[in-house]
N, C-alpha and C positions, 0 to 999 in steps of 0.2 A: 344328442346324449351314443355314450358308446359303455356297453354292457362287455364285462371284460372276466371271462371263467372258462377254466381250462376243462369242464363237462358240454360236451357241446348239446345234450337235451338243455341243461339248465339253461346256458347262455338263448338256446331256441326258444325253450317256453318262456323267459323272463323276456327277451326280444319281443314275441309273438303277441305277449300282454301288456306288454306298454305301449304298442303301438295301436294295439285295440284301444289305447287311453287317450290317443292321440298324439304319443311322441314317435319325434322322428329317431328310430332306431340303428345306428351303429353295433356291430360285432366284433368281439377279438377273442383268441384261444390263449393268448397269456400277454405278460407284460411289455413284453418286445411288440409285440403287434400292434396292443394298443398306442406303445410309444410313434412306431412305423406310422397308424392313423393320420395321428397327431400329427407327425408331420407332414404328411401328405395334404393337410387340408389347411397347413399354415396355422393350426394351433388355435385357432378361433375360439371363443370364447366357447365352456363345452361341460358338460355336466360328465364323468365318469364315475358308474354303477360297476364295484371289483369287487371280487371274491377274494377273502384273504389268503385262503390254500391252494397253492398254486407251485407245479415244479419250477423249478429254475429260480423265478422271481416272484417273491409272494406281493401279494393285493399292497402290503404295507411298505415295500419295498416301492413300490410302484406310485405311490403315494409320496411318499421324499421325491422321488424324481420328479414328477408332475410338477409337485410347488417348487422343483428348482428350475425345471426350464420352463412350466409354461403356470405363470399366476393368476390367470385368468381360466385356466382347468379348477373346476371343483370337483373332488374323488367323496364320493359315499362308498364305505366299506361294509361288508357283511360276511357275515361265517357263522356256520351251523355248528360251531365250538364257542360259542357267546362266554368269555371270561372276562371279571372287570379288568385285568392285566392286560386282554386283545380290545378292549373296550380304549384301555389307557394309551397305547401302543397306538393305536388307531389315529388319538388326539393328537398325539408328541409326531405319527408322521404326516400332519398336514391335515386329515380327512375332515370333513366339513362332521360328518359325526358317524359311529357305529352303529350297523343294525344285527341281532339277530335271529339266525333264520331257525324255523320257518317264521317268512313275514308274509302279513296278509296284505293282497294285491292293495287295498285302500290305503294302508300304511305305508306303502312304499309310493305308491302316487302322490302322496301328498308332502315325505317326505323331498320326495325327486322335487318336486314342485314347488318346493320352498330354496332347495339345493339352484334352481333355474332361477328364481325371485333374487337371490344371491348373487348369481353372473350375471344379470340383467344390471341390477341398481350399481354394481361399480364398474 
């Protein structure tokens, strides 16, 4: 799993919490870093958890690129500015699902495990 967020504190916290829940977690501070990490590992099947609002490349733009370049990658999008429009844009960009922040760790874990099940079923 790869956590993508431009806020280092958020990225570190999510990484730590998810590791404690048994996930193997890498992190990236931008969409570009995420793509570089996937290129470096051969873009094997993986789940990417990304924030929507990031400078440079938004999480929605990242989702679109992931869908084009890495069909085995499942994207889960989250945002603190949750609106129906953002949720719809996330779906249109190819996201597995959209999660409004703040989100409880139990819900996040359930959604990520569902996404991982989709990866392994493919």
